[in-house]
C-alpha positions, 0 to 999 in steps of 0.5 A, a space after each residue: 027943855 034946853 034950847 039949841 042956841 045955848 050950846 055951840 060947837 067950837 070948830 075945834 074937833 067936836 067940842 062944844 060950850 054951854 053959853 048960858 046955864 040951863 036946868 033940867 030937873 034937879 041939875 043946872 049945867 053951868 055957863 062955860 061948861 065944855 064937852 067933847 060931844 058924843 063919843 060915837 064911833 066913826 062907823 055910826 056917824 052916818 046915823 048920828 054925827 058926834 056934834 048933832 045939834 039935836 042931841 047936844 042938850 042931852 050930851 051936856 046934861 049927861 057929861 056934866 052929871 058924869 063929871 059929878 060922878 052921878 052916872 046912873 042919873 046921867 044915863 037916865 036923864 040922857 035917855 029922857 032928854 033924847 025923848 024930849 028933844 024928839 030924837 028919832 027912836 032908832 037914833 035913841 036906841 043907838 045912843 042909849 046902847 052906846 051909853 049902856 055899853 060904855 057904863 057897864 063895860 068900858 068905864 070899869 075896864 078903864 078904871 081897873 087899869 087906871 086909865 079913866 080920866 075924869 075932868 073936873 
């Protein structure tokens, strides 16, 4: 299970950086990988802030796999890591719902209008 200490927030917005590689199952998130954290609407920040340390390992794995275009695996590993990181069940439900909504509705709409930006 990834340790929180390998991931730090940058102090600039909600970005974070992985400071040492970590492996989950069959993938390794490399040192230096950066992400903007969870894209959580502000109305849900009281439940789960976008840079909540307990969920950063799940976000890092999810975002890394999305950049590799492995979306289904990203969503599955995200769900598993939330459980492994002992995130409370109601927070898991909120976070997983957001991932599913984005995957099924928002990403396809952005792609259709050539608005989907994927960092490599």
